[in-house]
ZAMARGU-4260 file (C-alpha; in steps of 0.2 Angstrom, whole numbers, plus 5000, padded with zeros to 4 digits):
<rodrens>
0) 5438/5562/5260 | 5445/5546/5269 | 5440/5545/5288 | 5454/5549/5300 | 5464/5561/5289
5) 5474/5575/5297 | 5464/5591/5303 | 5474/5601/5290 | 5467/5591/5276 | 5449/5594/5283
10) 5452/5613/5284 | 5459/5613/5267 | 5443/5605/5260 | 5432/5617/5270 | 5441/5632/5263
15) 5440/5625/5245 | 5422/5622/5246 | 5416/5637/5257 | 5413/5648/5243 | 5405/5636/5232
20) 5387/5630/5230 | 5391/5613/5239 | 5391/5623/5256 | 5374/5618/5262 | 5376/5626/5279
25) 5382/5643/5275 | 5371/5657/5282 | 5358/5644/5288 | 5354/5636/5304 | 5358/5617/5305
30) 5340/5611/5305 | 5337/5622/5289 | 5352/5614/5280 | 5347/5597/5285 | 5329/5600/5279
35) 5336/5606/5262 | 5348/5591/5261 | 5333/5579/5266 | 5323/5586/5251 | 5338/5583/5239
40) 5340/5565/5245 | 5321/5562/5241 | 5323/5570/5224 | 5339/5560/5220 | 5351/5575/5218
45) 5361/5574/5234 | 5379/5567/5231 | 5390/5558/5244 | 5402/5573/5242 | 5387/5585/5247
50) 5383/5574/5262 | 5401/5573/5269 | 5403/5592/5266 | 5387/5595/5276 | 5394/5584/5290
55) 5411/5593/5289 | 5402/5610/5293 | 5390/5602/5306 | 5405/5595/5316 | 5414/5611/5316
60) 5400/5623/5322 | 5396/5625/5340 | 5377/5624/5340 | 5370/5606/5344 | 5361/5599/5329
65) 5342/5596/5331 | 5340/5577/5333 | 5323/5576/5324 | 5331/5585/5309 | 5346/5574/5309
70) 5336/5557/5311 | 5325/5563/5297 | 5340/5566/5286 | 5347/5549/5290 | 5331/5540/5288
75) 5328/5548/5271 | 5346/5543/5266 | 5345/5525/5270 | 5327/5523/5262 | 5331/5532/5246
80) 5332/5522/5230 | 5348/5521/5220 | 5350/5537/5209 | 5363/5544/5197 | 5369/5556/5212
85) 5370/5542/5225 | 5370/5523/5222 | 5370/5517/5240 | 5361/5527/5253 | 5364/5515/5267
90) 5383/5514/5265 | 5383/5533/5265 | 5372/5534/5280 | 5384/5521/5289 | 5399/5532/5284
95) 5391/5548/5291 | 5386/5539/5307 | 5404/5533/5310 | 5409/5551/5309 | 5396/5556/5321
100) 5402/5543/5334 | 5420/5548/5332 | 5417/5567/5332 | 5430/5578/5340 | 5426/5593/5350
105) 5409/5597/5357 | 5396/5583/5354 | 5385/5593/5342 | 5380/5577/5333 | 5375/5565/5346
110) 5366/5549/5341 | 5350/5545/5351 | 5340/5529/5353 | 5330/5535/5338 | 5346/5537/5327
115) 5351/5519/5331 | 5333/5513/5328 | 5333/5521/5311 | 5350/5513/5307 | 5345/5496/5313
120) 5328/5496/5304 | 5337/5501/5288 | 5350/5488/5289 | 5336/5475/5292 | 5327/5482/5277
125) 5343/5480/5266 | 5346/5462/5272 | 5362/5466/5282 | 5358/5459/5299 | 5376/5458/5304
130) 5379/5476/5302 | 5363/5480/5312 | 5369/5469/5326 | 5386/5478/5326 | 5376/5495/5327
135) 5366/5487/5342 | 5382/5482/5351 | 5388/5500/5349 | 5371/5506/5355 | 5374/5496/5371
140) 5391/5502/5373 | 5385/5520/5372 | 5375/5517/5387 | 5359/5525/5379 | 5343/5519/5387
145) 5333/5506/5376 | 5315/5507/5372 | 5303/5494/5365 | 5305/5501/5347 | 5323/5497/5346
150) 5322/5480/5354 | 5308/5475/5343 | 5319/5480/5328 | 5333/5469/5336 | 5321/5455/5337
155) 5317/5457/5319 | 5336/5457/5315 | 5339/5441/5324 | 5325/5432/5316 | 5331/5438/5299
160) 5348/5431/5303 | 5340/5414/5307 | 5344/5416/5325 | 5326/5414/5331 | 5332/5405/5347
165) 5342/5420/5352 | 5327/5431/5348 | 5316/5421/5359 | 5329/5422/5373 | 5329/5441/5371
170) 5310/5442/5371 | 5307/5431/5386 | 5322/5435/5397 | 5333/5450/5391 | 5320/5463/5388
175) 5316/5467/5406 | 5335/5470/5409 | 5335/5482/5395 | 5322/5492/5404 | 5307/5488/5392
180) 5292/5477/5392 | 5288/5465/5378 | 5272/5470/5368 | 5261/5461/5355 | 5273/5467/5342
185) 5288/5459/5351 | 5279/5443/5352 | 5273/5444/5334 | 5290/5447/5327 | 5297/5431/5335
190) 5282/5421/5331 | 5284/5426/5312 | 5303/5422/5313 | 5298/5404/5320 | 5285/5402/5307
195) 5297/5407/5293 | 5309/5394/5299 | 5295/5380/5298 | 5294/5380/5317 | 5276/5384/5319
200) 5273/5372/5334 | 5286/5383/5344 | 5277/5399/5338 | 5260/5391/5344 | 5268/5389/5361
205) 5272/5407/5362 | 5254/5411/5356 | 5248/5400/5370 | 5258/5410/5383 | 5250/5426/5377
210) 5233/5418/5377 | 5236/5413/5396 | 5241/5431/5400 | 5259/5425/5404 | 5266/5437/5392
215) 5258/5453/5398 | 5249/5455/5382 | 5236/5446/5372 | 5237/5438/5355 | 5229/5449/5342
220) 5224/5445/5324 | 5242/5446/5318 | 5248/5433/5330 | 5234/5420/5325 | 5236/5424/5307
225) 5255/5422/5307 | 5254/5405/5315 | 5239/5399/5305 | 5249/5404/5289 | 5264/5395/5296
230) 5255/5378/5299 | 5247/5380/5281 | 5264/5382/5274 | 5270/5366/5283 | 5255/5357/5276
235) 5247/5355/5293 | 5230/5360/5287 | 5219/5352/5301 | 5230/5361/5314 | 5228/5377/5305
240) 5210/5375/5304 | 5208/5371/5322 | 5218/5386/5327 | 5207/5397/5315 | 5191/5391/5325
245) 5200/5394/5341 | 5204/5411/5336 | 5186/5415/5333 | 5180/5407/5349 | 5193/5418/5358
250) 5184/5433/5351 | 5198/5438/5340 | 5191/5444/5323 | 5199/5437/5308 | 5204/5449/5295
255) 5205/5448/5276 | 5223/5441/5277 | 5217/5427/5289 | 5203/5422/5277 | 5214/5423/5262
260) 5227/5411/5270 | 5213/5398/5273 | 5205/5401/5255 | 5223/5398/5248 | 5225/5382/5258
265) 5208/5375/5253 | 5211/5380/5234 | 5228/5371/5234 | 5219/5355/5240 | 5206/5356/5227
270) 5192/5361/5239 | 5186/5377/5230 | 5168/5374/5236 | 5174/5376/5254 | 5185/5390/5250
275) 5171/5399/5241 | 5160/5397/5257 | 5174/5407/5267 | 5174/5420/5254 | 5155/5423/5254
280) 5157/5423/5273 | 5170/5437/5272 | 5158/5447/5261 | 5143/5445/5272 | 5153/5451/5287
285) 5156/5467/5278 | 5175/5464/5275 | 5182/5469/5258 | 5192/5455/5250 | 5207/5462/5241
290) 5214/5457/5224 | 5225/5444/5232 | 5210/5435/5239 | 5200/5436/5223 | 5215/5430/5213
295) 5218/5415/5225 | 5200/5410/5223 | 5200/5412/5204 | 5216/5402/5203 | 5207/5388/5213
300) 5193/5387/5201 | 5204/5387/5186 | 5214/5373/5193 | 5199/5362/5195 | 5192/5367/5178
305) 5177/5376/5185 | 5176/5390/5172 | 5158/5395/5175 | 5161/5398/5193 | 5178/5407/5189
310) 5169/5418/5177 | 5155/5422/5189 | 5167/5426/5203 | 5177/5438/5191 | 5161/5447/5187
315) 5157/5448/5206 | 5175/5455/5209 | 5172/5469/5195 | 5155/5473/5202 | 5163/5476/5219
320) 5175/5488/5212 | 5191/5478/5212 | 5201/5481/5197 | 5209/5466/5189 | 5228/5466/5187
325) 5240/5457/5175 | 5240/5441/5187 | 5221/5440/5187 | 5220/5441/5168 | 5233/5428/5166
330) 5223/5416/5177 | 5208/5418/5166 | 5217/5417/5150 | 5227/5401/5156 | 5211/5393/5162
335) 5202/5395/5145 | 5218/5390/5135 | 5220/5374/5145 | 5203/5369/5141 | 5206/5373/5122
340) 5193/5387/5122 | 5202/5399/5109 | 5188/5411/5107 | 5185/5414/5125 | 5204/5416/5129
345) 5205/5429/5115 | 5190/5439/5121 | 5198/5440/5138 | 5215/5445/5130 | 5206/5459/5121
350) 5197/5465/5137 | 5214/5465/5146 | 5221/5477/5133 | 5206/5488/5133 | 5208/5490/5152
355) 5225/5496/5149 | 5234/5481/5157 | 5249/5476/5147 | 5251/5457/5143 | 5267/5449/5149
360) 5276/5434/5143 | 5265/5423/5153 | 5249/5430/5144 | 5257/5427/5127 | 5262/5410/5131
365) 5244/5405/5136 | 5238/5413/5119 | 5251/5404/5109 | 5248/5388/5118 | 5230/5387/5114
370) 5232/5392/5096 | 5246/5378/5094 | 5235/5366/5103 | 5221/5369/5090 | 5233/5369/5075
375) 5230/5388/5072 | 5249/5391/5069 | 5246/5407/5059 | 5237/5414/5074 | 5251/5408/5085
380) 5264/5417/5075 | 5254/5432/5074 | 5254/5433/5093 | 5272/5429/5093 | 5276/5444/5082
385) 5264/5455/5092 | 5273/5451/5108 | 5290/5456/5100 | 5282/5472/5093 | 5276/5476/5111
390) 5293/5474/5118 | 5290/5458/5127 | 5305/5446/5123 | 5301/5428/5120 | 5308/5415/5131
395) 5312/5397/5129 | 5295/5392/5134 | 5287/5402/5120 | 5299/5395/5107 | 5296/5378/5114
400) 5277/5379/5113 | 5279/5385/5094 | 5291/5372/5090 | 5280/5358/5097 | 5265/5365/5088
405) 5274/5365/5072 | 5280/5347/5075 | 5263/5341/5080 | 5254/5349/5065 | 5267/5343/5052
410) 5278/5358/5048 | 5295/5351/5053 | 5304/5364/5042 | 5297/5379/5052 | 5300/5370/5068
415) 5319/5368/5064 | 5319/5387/5058 | 5313/5392/5075 | 5327/5381/5084 | 5340/5390/5073
420) 5332/5407/5077 | 5334/5403/5096 | 5352/5400/5093 | 5354/5416/5084 | 5346/5426/5098
425) 5357/5417/5111 | 5342/5408/5119 | 5346/5391/5125 | 5338/5376/5117 | 5323/5369/5127
430) 5333/5354/5132 | 5333/5335/5130 | 5317/5332/5140 | 5308/5344/5128 | 5314/5334/5112
435) 5310/5318/5121 | 5292/5324/5123 | 5290/5328/5105 | 5298/5312/5099 | 5287/5302/5111
440) 5271/5311/5105 | 5275/5308/5087 | 5279/5290/5089 | 5263/5287/5099 | 5253/5295/5084
445) 5262/5282/5072 | 5272/5297/5064 | 5289/5288/5067 | 5297/5295/5051 | 5294/5313/5058
450) 5301/5307/5075 | 5316/5301/5066 | 5318/5317/5057 | 5318/5327/5074 | 5329/5314/5082
455) 5342/5317/5068 | 5340/5336/5068 | 5343/5336/5087 | 5359/5327/5085 | 5364/5339/5071
460) 5362/5354/5083 | 5373/5346/5096 | 5361/5338/5108 | 5365/5321/5114 | 5350/5308/5114
465) 5348/5299/5130 | 5341/5282/5134 | 5323/5288/5135 | 5324/5296/5118 | 5331/5280/5110
470) 5318/5270/5119 | 5304/5281/5112 | 5310/5280/5094 | 5312/5261/5096 | 5294/5260/5103
475) 5288/5271/5088 | 5296/5258/5075 | 5288/5243/5085 | 5271/5251/5085 | 5271/5252/5066
480) 5279/5234/5065 | 5296/5240/5058 | 5306/5228/5069 | 5322/5229/5058 | 5323/5248/5060
485) 5319/5246/5079 | 5334/5235/5080 | 5345/5247/5071 | 5341/5261/5083 | 5345/5249/5097
490) 5362/5245/5089 | 5365/5264/5086 | 5361/5267/5105 | 5374/5254/5110 | 5387/5260/5098
495) 5387/5278/5106 | 5389/5270/5123 | 5371/5271/5130 | 5366/5255/5138 | 5348/5249/5135
500) 5338/5248/5151 | 5323/5237/5156 | 5311/5248/5147 | 5321/5248/5131 | 5322/5229/5131
505) 5303/5227/5136 | 5298/5238/5121 | 5308/5228/5109 | 5302/5211/5116 | 5284/5218/5115
510) 5287/5223/5097 | 5293/5206/5092 | 5278/5197/5100 | 5266/5209/5091 | 5275/5206/5075
515) 5273/5187/5078 | 5292/5185/5080 | 5290/5175/5097 | 5307/5166/5096 | 5316/5182/5093
520) 5307/5190/5108 | 5312/5175/5119 | 5330/5176/5112 | 5331/5194/5117 | 5324/5191/5134
525) 5338/5179/5137 | 5351/5191/5131 | 5345/5206/5141 | 5360/5215/5150 | 5348/5224/5161
530) 5338/5216/5175 | 5321/5212/5169 | 5307/5222/5178 | 5289/5217/5181 | 5284/5225/5165
535) 5296/5213/5156 | 5289/5198/5164 | 5271/5204/5160 | 5275/5206/5141 | 5283/5189/5141
540) 5268/5180/5149 | 5255/5189/5139 | 5265/5187/5122 | 5266/5168/5125 | 5248/5166/5129
545) 5242/5176/5115 | 5253/5166/5103 | 5245/5150/5109 | 5261/5144/5117 | 5253/5139/5133
550) 5265/5126/5138 | 5280/5138/5136 | 5270/5151/5145 | 5267/5139/5160 | 5285/5134/5160
555) 5291/5152/5160 | 5279/5156/5174 | 5286/5142/5185 | 5303/5147/5181 | 5300/5165/5186
560) 5292/5160/5202 | 5306/5148/5207 | 5319/5162/5204 | 5311/5172/5218 | 5305/5187/5208
565) 5291/5196/5217 | 5277/5197/5204 | 5263/5209/5204 | 5244/5206/5204 | 5245/5212/5185
570) 5257/5197/5181 | 5245/5185/5190 | 5230/5192/5181 | 5239/5189/5164 | 5243/5171/5168
575) 5225/5168/5175 | 5217/5176/5159 | 5230/5167/5148 | 5225/5150/5155 | 5207/5153/5153
580) 5208/5159/5135 | 5219/5144/5131 | 5206/5131/5137 | 5215/5129/5154 | 5201/5136/5165
585) 5203/5122/5178 | 5221/5126/5180 | 5217/5145/5182 | 5205/5141/5196 | 5218/5130/5205
590) 5231/5143/5204 | 5218/5156/5211 | 5215/5145/5226 | 5234/5143/5229 | 5236/5162/5228
595) 5222/5164/5240 | 5230/5153/5252 | 5246/5164/5251 | 5235/5179/5256 | 5239/5188/5240
600) 5228/5204/5238 | 5217/5202/5223 | 5210/5216/5213 | 5192/5216/5204 | 5200/5210/5188
605) 5206/5194/5196 | 5189/5190/5202 | 5181/5194/5185 | 5193/5182/5177 | 5189/5168/5190
610) 5170/5171/5190 | 5170/5168/5171 | 5182/5153/5172 | 5170/5145/5185 | 5155/5147/5174
615) 5165/5140/5159 | 5169/5124/5169 | 5151/5122/5176 | 5154/5128/5193 | 5140/5140/5193
620) 5136/5141/5212 | 5154/5144/5216 | 5154/5158/5203 | 5139/5166/5211 | 5146/5164/5228
625) 5162/5172/5223 | 5152/5187/5216 | 5142/5189/5232 | 5159/5189/5242 | 5166/5204/5232
630) 5161/5217/5245 | 5168/5207/5259 | 5185/5208/5250 | 5184/5227/5250 | 5181/5227/5232
635) 5168/5235/5221 | 5160/5226/5206 | 5163/5235/5189 | 5153/5235/5173 | 5164/5221/5167
640) 5159/5211/5183 | 5141/5213/5179 | 5143/5209/5161 | 5152/5193/5165 | 5139/5188/5178
645) 5124/5192/5167 | 5130/5185/5150 | 5135/5168/5159 | 5118/5167/5169 | 5109/5170/5153
650) 5119/5156/5144 | 5114/5145/5159 | 5096/5149/5156 | 5095/5159/5173 | 5087/5174/5165
655) 5078/5180/5180 | 5094/5180/5190 | 5102/5190/5177 | 5088/5203/5178 | 5091/5203/5197
660) 5110/5206/5194 | 5105/5221/5182 | 5094/5228/5195 | 5107/5227/5209 | 5119/5235/5197
665) 5108/5250/5194 | 5105/5252/5213 | 5123/5252/5217 | 5126/5267/5205 | 5136/5257/5192
670) 5130/5263/5175 | 5128/5250/5161 | 5138/5253/5146 | 5135/5250/5128 | 5145/5234/5128
675) 5135/5226/5142 | 5118/5230/5134 | 5123/5224/5117 | 5130/5207/5124 | 5114/5205/5135
680) 5103/5208/5120 | 5112/5196/5109 | 5112/5182/5123 | 5093/5185/5126 | 5089/5184/5108
685) 5099/5168/5106 | 5089/5161/5120 | 5072/5166/5112 | 5069/5179/5126 | 5062/5192/5114
690) 5052/5203/5127 | 5067/5204/5138 | 5079/5207/5124 | 5068/5221/5118 | 5068/5229/5135
695) 5087/5230/5135 | 5086/5237/5117 | 5075/5251/5124 | 5088/5255/5137 | 5101/5256/5124
700) 5089/5268/5114 | 5085/5278/5130 | 5103/5281/5134 | 5107/5287/5116 | 5119/5272/5113
705) 5120/5262/5097 | 5118/5244/5092 | 5135/5235/5088 | 5137/5228/5071 | 5135/5210/5078
710) 5119/5214/5087 | 5112/5223/5071 | 5116/5208/5061 | 5108/5196/5073 | 5092/5207/5073
715) 5091/5207/5054 | 5093/5188/5054 | 5080/5185/5066 | 5067/5198/5062 | 5068/5200/5043
720) 5055/5192/5032 | 5064/5176/5032 | 5068/5177/5050 | 5061/5165/5064 | 5054/5180/5074
725) 5047/5190/5059 | 5030/5190/5066 | 5036/5199/5082 | 5045/5213/5073 | 5031/5225/5079
730) 5037/5223/5097 | 5054/5231/5092 | 5056/5250/5096 | 5051/5261/5082 | 5068/5265/5076
735) 5072/5247/5074 | 5057/5243/5063 | 5060/5233/5047 | 5055/5238/5029 | 5059/5227/5015
740) 5071/5217/5025 | 5082/5231/5032 | 5084/5238/5049 | 5085/5257/5051 | 5094/5263/5066
</rodrens>
């Protein structure tokens, strides 16, 4: 019945319904009728017509309605989930309340502060702050005395409406005028509102007021935890950490939620060891971490690939009686899947089902991913079929994973069938970025024919290739030396209106250089419509030097410098290395000195190049001085640096100095690699330093490294029956002893 209809219509309705079962009040007291109606609300059988009928009769009878029963009915109504009988309890409660406030005759239905509190709270829960504020305005107009409960709800409503400044004003200035004193709940409500709005510093100021007893109440664990969480959400970890320690010093005991926030923040920063220390502290204090705490820690371990720690923590969690949920199992399965551990992932998957936890699309995606990664496509499809049978609909990620798996492992026909299946089921294609990834991967593996097949299929289904996809396909043809086809792709690209970018041109230019087509590369560089990038210049310089066109390379370099282009250290390293490899070490050293005068910041590769150049032109002392100055330049020698120094020192006959360099390398914690030990062994053998050479061979043997073919060849030549060191063959390690002129390794 519409509100405000004439009384005759109301009486007609009452007469029509008085003899039926919808009369909830007949022969019963109001509180009994309200209790029965409340029970029907909770069982989902009370209709709006029944509720209005009840209020019709309540408004007409003379006995005041018990407020507790009325408030209980309204509270049940607004909190009830939608049902077949009533789809919107909140709207119904508002309609009934409006009738109460406009009631004619004796005030048998008078809303109290508790009635308004219920309505405000429920509007807040239903995310209707404007309606809640309207109710509060009506409450003030009614002249009912406020209490802390309703004002605290008002604060919550204001914060929900993003009006935190007004909430703070009510908290600090208006509550006394409303006749109530702010309590910890009042402050915590506004503190949370500020933190939710990324204003944790303002929230901290309120907390400080509480701590200084300026607020009439002290901050509790909720106050501190809320602000700590706010700072963590804003990425201010050090501030949050300091507040956590302050909280403990103030005698406020952190709870599981506080600790969980800190554990989550540490895990997100890859600091799972520190997070675990906090978790262990929680357990030692007798607190019981919940499923959220454990899952956060498990996820932290999973992200860092610390699977042993993750599995141990899972076992601890089970041992402490915490039952794993779907999210926990997904963390475990995903972690194993990302590491390619098929069997381990499957065992957890089985355990999940045994414990009655239903896998979801995330679970199946992890399982399908690991099978696809390992090329077990039959197992992947078996999982796919199982998920459908279990009523879990596959999404675009599931299909994308399978399509990529089939493409990677050579079954393009099945991949295309899955794309068509997606279309039939109304699932959108994975998108251009997905196909880009597949084509790029195939091209990098040298499977450019397959990449072209996917490219053509993608166009067939209506997807439009972008500049990235065209560039990937061009790169694929360049990698296999098919420059004519690479150029054709470039032409097709232009013909469909897509302009090549600097990467496209750089890819083609690099392909020309690698195919020995230097002039074609230079011609294309001149014809570029896109502005060259540093990568383009690097390719040009490297290509010219490798082709032995040193003069052209130097001219191009000076041309680039004069044009004012800002070059990177990578470009200078290419030029310095190119000069050295083309017999221009002196020029390289001169250029290095010019760059040093310009205060250009070098990297360790630059110094490696110049140290080698100085040795090559006989500037041994300068090379040694430059090596000694590396730490002062804020750089750290690499294994390449040590290899350069040792090989050149041995060449110059300074074998003891070379040994000293090796000792300093080991002291610094830089491990020698196979290349260094092989080069040093060959150099020493060439110099006749047999004992020293054998010492380095033993290091190779001790580290499980192998001799390179050139080292083996040299050993056979020197220690075989016709070799000049044949009489010293017994000094060699056992595995390198000769029998009948052969070396066994």
